C-alpha positions as CSV (number, residue, x, y, z in Angstrom):
1,M,12.7,9.3,47.4
2,E,12.8,12.1,44.8
3,D,15.2,10.1,42.6
4,L,12.8,7.1,42.7
5,D,9.9,9.3,41.7
6,K,12.0,10.8,38.9
7,L,12.9,7.3,37.7
8,K,9.2,6.2,37.7
9,R,8.2,9.3,35.7
10,H,11.0,8.8,33.2
11,L,10.3,5.1,32.7
12,G,6.6,5.9,32.3
13,A,7.2,8.6,29.7
14,V,9.5,6.3,27.7
15,L,7.0,3.5,27.8
16,L,4.1,5.7,26.7
17,T,6.1,7.1,23.8
18,A,7.4,3.7,22.7
19,R,4.0,2.1,23.0
20,E,2.3,4.8,21.0
21,R,5.0,4.7,18.3
22,S,4.5,0.9,18.0
23,G,0.7,1.4,17.6
24,L,-0.1,-0.8,20.5
25,T,-2.6,-0.2,23.3
26,Q,-1.9,-0.6,27.0
27,A,-4.0,-3.8,26.8
28,D,-1.8,-5.1,24.0
29,V,1.4,-4.5,25.9
30,S,0.1,-5.8,29.2
31,S,-1.1,-9.0,27.4
32,L,2.3,-9.5,25.7
33,V,4.2,-8.9,28.9
34,G,1.9,-10.9,31.1
35,L,0.5,-8.1,33.3
36,V,-3.0,-7.1,34.3
37,P,-3.8,-4.0,32.2
38,A,-4.3,-1.8,35.4
39,V,-0.8,-2.7,36.6
40,Y,0.8,-1.8,33.3
41,G,-1.2,1.4,33.3
42,R,0.3,2.3,36.7
43,I,3.8,1.6,35.4
44,E,3.2,3.8,32.3
45,R,1.8,6.6,34.5
46,G,4.9,6.6,36.6
47,Q,3.1,5.3,39.7
48,M,5.1,2.1,40.2
49,L,8.2,0.3,39.0
50,P,8.1,-3.2,37.4
51,S,10.1,-6.2,38.6
52,V,13.4,-7.0,36.8
53,P,11.8,-9.9,34.8
54,T,8.9,-7.7,33.8
55,L,11.2,-4.9,32.9
56,H,13.0,-7.3,30.6
57,K,9.8,-8.4,28.9
58,I,8.7,-4.8,28.4
59,C,12.1,-4.0,26.8
60,V,11.7,-7.0,24.4
61,T,8.1,-6.2,23.6
62,L,8.6,-2.5,22.9
63,N,12.1,-3.0,21.3
64,L,13.7,-0.7,23.9
65,S,17.2,-0.9,25.5
66,A,17.2,-1.1,29.2
67,N,19.6,1.9,29.2
68,A,17.0,4.0,27.4
69,L,14.2,2.8,29.6
70,L,16.1,3.5,32.8
71,G,17.6,6.8,31.7
72,L,21.2,5.6,31.8
73,G,24.0,7.0,29.8
74,A,24.3,10.4,28.1
75,E,21.5,12.9,28.5
76,W,19.4,12.7,25.3
77,E,16.0,13.9,24.3
78,L,13.3,11.3,24.9
79,E,12.8,10.9,21.1
80,D,16.5,10.0,20.7
81,L,16.1,7.1,23.2
82,L,13.5,5.3,21.2
83,P,13.9,3.3,18.0
84,E,12.4,4.6,14.8
85,P,8.8,3.6,14.4
86,Q,8.2,0.4,12.5
87,A,6.3,0.7,9.2
88,E,4.1,-2.2,10.2
89,P,0.4,-2.5,9.3
90,A,-2.0,-2.4,12.2
91,E,-3.4,-5.8,11.1
92,L,0.1,-7.4,11.6
93,R,0.5,-5.8,15.0
94,Q,-3.0,-7.1,16.0
95,L,-2.2,-10.6,14.7
96,R,1.1,-10.6,16.6
97,T,-0.8,-9.7,19.8
98,L,-3.3,-12.5,19.2
99,L,-0.6,-15.1,18.5
100,H,0.7,-14.7,22.1
101,S,-2.6,-16.0,23.4
102,L,-2.5,-19.3,21.4
103,S,-1.4,-22.7,22.7
104,P,1.6,-24.4,21.0
105,E,-0.9,-26.7,19.2
106,E,-3.0,-23.8,17.9
107,L,0.2,-22.1,16.7
108,R,1.3,-25.1,14.8
109,T,-2.2,-25.4,13.2
110,L,-2.1,-21.7,12.3
111,G,1.4,-22.0,10.9
112,A,0.3,-24.9,8.7
113,L,-2.6,-22.8,7.5
114,A,-0.5,-19.8,6.8
115,S,2.0,-21.9,4.9
116,A,-0.7,-23.5,2.8
117,I,-2.1,-20.0,1.9
118,A,1.4,-18.7,1.1
119,H,2.2,-21.6,-1.2
120,K,-1.2,-21.4,-3.0
121,K,-0.3,-18.0,-4.6
């Protein structure tokens, strides 16, 4: 049981650091991953483990390797397990979060609008 608790705490600490580095909120990540914010919060606080499909979505969303997230491999400092922070404007991160809530038709419409704006310059 102690090993399971240690894994939960490690996973939560890595998620918290990765999320903060990416400039996302818990609500942003939970929305991108498809979780209720309270559930994602419990995972990040080390109170529960995600399912394997959810773990995969979290790794993709936060640009983490599963090895880093699960604490596998060599013993490194937590900062060494995470990718360098992306120099991405907050507006772009917010837009990316919003895009995940759009239907395919809305995405096509927005894509056409963005293309028209880009070609207008």
